Every structure is written in C-alpha cells, then in structure tokens.
KELO-982195 format. One record per residue (C-alpha): chain; x, y, z; residue number from 1; residue in one letter. Coordinates in steps of 0.1 Angstrom, whole numbers, plus 5000, padded with zeros to 4 digits. Layout:
N
<chain A, X X, Y Y, Z Z, n NUM, res a>
...
END
This chain:
86
<chain A, X 7681, Y 8787, Z 8764, n 1, res x>
<chain A, X 7667, Y 8815, Z 8740, n 2, res x>
<chain A, X 7643, Y 8836, Z 8753, n 3, res x>
<chain A, X 7612, Y 8844, Z 8730, n 4, res x>
<chain A, X 7592, Y 8875, Z 8736, n 5, res x>
<chain A, X 7560, Y 8884, Z 8717, n 6, res x>
<chain A, X 7557, Y 8921, Z 8706, n 7, res x>
<chain A, X 7519, Y 8929, Z 8711, n 8, res x>
<chain A, X 7505, Y 8959, Z 8689, n 9, res x>
<chain A, X 7498, Y 8993, Z 8701, n 10, res x>
<chain A, X 7462, Y 9000, Z 8707, n 11, res x>
<chain A, X 7458, Y 9027, Z 8685, n 12, res x>
<chain A, X 7419, Y 9041, Z 8673, n 13, res x>
<chain A, X 7413, Y 9045, Z 8637, n 14, res x>
<chain A, X 7390, Y 9058, Z 8620, n 15, res x>
<chain A, X 7371, Y 9026, Z 8609, n 16, res x>
<chain A, X 7372, Y 9019, Z 8648, n 17, res x>
<chain A, X 7350, Y 9047, Z 8657, n 18, res x>
<chain A, X 7329, Y 9044, Z 8623, n 19, res x>
<chain A, X 7324, Y 9005, Z 8640, n 20, res x>
<chain A, X 7314, Y 9018, Z 8672, n 21, res x>
<chain A, X 7290, Y 9042, Z 8659, n 22, res x>
<chain A, X 7274, Y 9015, Z 8635, n 23, res x>
<chain A, X 7265, Y 8994, Z 8667, n 24, res x>
<chain A, X 7253, Y 9025, Z 8687, n 25, res x>
<chain A, X 7232, Y 9031, Z 8657, n 26, res x>
<chain A, X 7223, Y 8990, Z 8660, n 27, res x>
<chain A, X 7213, Y 8994, Z 8692, n 28, res x>
<chain A, X 7190, Y 9022, Z 8688, n 29, res x>
<chain A, X 7177, Y 9002, Z 8661, n 30, res x>
<chain A, X 7167, Y 8976, Z 8683, n 31, res x>
<chain A, X 7156, Y 8994, Z 8706, n 32, res x>
<chain A, X 7134, Y 9012, Z 8683, n 33, res x>
<chain A, X 7119, Y 8981, Z 8669, n 34, res x>
<chain A, X 7115, Y 8963, Z 8705, n 35, res x>
<chain A, X 7097, Y 8993, Z 8715, n 36, res x>
<chain A, X 7074, Y 8992, Z 8684, n 37, res x>
<chain A, X 7070, Y 8955, Z 8688, n 38, res x>
<chain A, X 7055, Y 8961, Z 8727, n 39, res x>
<chain A, X 7034, Y 8983, Z 8710, n 40, res x>
<chain A, X 7023, Y 8959, Z 8685, n 41, res x>
<chain A, X 7015, Y 8937, Z 8709, n 42, res x>
<chain A, X 6994, Y 8961, Z 8735, n 43, res x>
<chain A, X 6972, Y 8971, Z 8702, n 44, res x>
<chain A, X 6964, Y 8933, Z 8695, n 45, res x>
<chain A, X 6956, Y 8926, Z 8730, n 46, res x>
<chain A, X 6931, Y 8959, Z 8736, n 47, res x>
<chain A, X 6916, Y 8946, Z 8700, n 48, res x>
<chain A, X 6914, Y 8912, Z 8708, n 49, res x>
<chain A, X 6894, Y 8924, Z 8741, n 50, res x>
<chain A, X 6872, Y 8948, Z 8722, n 51, res x>
<chain A, X 6863, Y 8917, Z 8701, n 52, res x>
<chain A, X 6857, Y 8891, Z 8727, n 53, res x>
<chain A, X 6834, Y 8918, Z 8742, n 54, res x>
<chain A, X 6813, Y 8927, Z 8713, n 55, res x>
<chain A, X 6810, Y 8888, Z 8709, n 56, res x>
<chain A, X 6797, Y 8884, Z 8742, n 57, res x>
<chain A, X 6773, Y 8912, Z 8737, n 58, res x>
<chain A, X 6761, Y 8895, Z 8705, n 59, res x>
<chain A, X 6758, Y 8860, Z 8716, n 60, res x>
<chain A, X 6737, Y 8864, Z 8745, n 61, res x>
<chain A, X 6704, Y 8882, Z 8731, n 62, res x>
<chain A, X 6709, Y 8854, Z 8703, n 63, res x>
<chain A, X 6708, Y 8829, Z 8722, n 64, res x>
<chain A, X 6682, Y 8844, Z 8746, n 65, res x>
<chain A, X 6661, Y 8850, Z 8711, n 66, res x>
<chain A, X 6668, Y 8816, Z 8697, n 67, res x>
<chain A, X 6654, Y 8796, Z 8728, n 68, res x>
<chain A, X 6622, Y 8825, Z 8730, n 69, res x>
<chain A, X 6612, Y 8812, Z 8695, n 70, res x>
<chain A, X 6624, Y 8776, Z 8702, n 71, res x>
<chain A, X 6597, Y 8778, Z 8730, n 72, res x>
<chain A, X 6575, Y 8796, Z 8704, n 73, res x>
<chain A, X 6581, Y 8768, Z 8678, n 74, res x>
<chain A, X 6575, Y 8741, Z 8702, n 75, res x>
<chain A, X 6540, Y 8755, Z 8714, n 76, res x>
<chain A, X 6530, Y 8757, Z 8679, n 77, res x>
<chain A, X 6541, Y 8725, Z 8670, n 78, res x>
<chain A, X 6517, Y 8706, Z 8700, n 79, res x>
<chain A, X 6491, Y 8731, Z 8693, n 80, res x>
<chain A, X 6493, Y 8716, Z 8655, n 81, res x>
<chain A, X 6499, Y 8679, Z 8662, n 82, res x>
<chain A, X 6463, Y 8682, Z 8685, n 83, res x>
<chain A, X 6444, Y 8698, Z 8659, n 84, res x>
<chain A, X 6447, Y 8671, Z 8637, n 85, res x>
<chain A, X 6440, Y 8642, Z 8657, n 86, res x>
END
C-alpha cells in the first residue's frame, strides 16, 4: 500500500488579506451607518404621520360641526320657504 499525504499550505497573512479584512470592517461600518439612518428616517416618518393625523383631526371636527349647523340652518330655511309658498 502506498501512503498518500496531502500537504497543507502554510497559513500566511498577506497584504491582500489585511486589505480584505479592512474592507470587511468598512462594509460593516457602512451597513451600521445605513441601518442607523433607516431607523432615524422611520422615526421621522412616524413623527410626521402623527402630526398629519393630529392636524387632520383638529381640522375635520370643526368642519363637521359647521356642516351640521349649516345643514340645520338650511333645513329650517327650506321649511319656512315651503310654508310661505303654500
């Protein structure tokens, strides 16, 4: 029987390997920065949405009150005019 052995390459650190590690670190930092920016944008969007909804509710309630009061006034006028024309 013949014995086969495989020679393992020695593990050496080359300049390319350190550059790869540095680029991975940069990529990780960039991803972290992008993640933080997305979280900040989402928080600002939620805050803006709350402001928009608050303004809408503050606007719609007086509008509905005015509409119903106007509707009641118009209904009263309609009854008065219909009685006068009889």
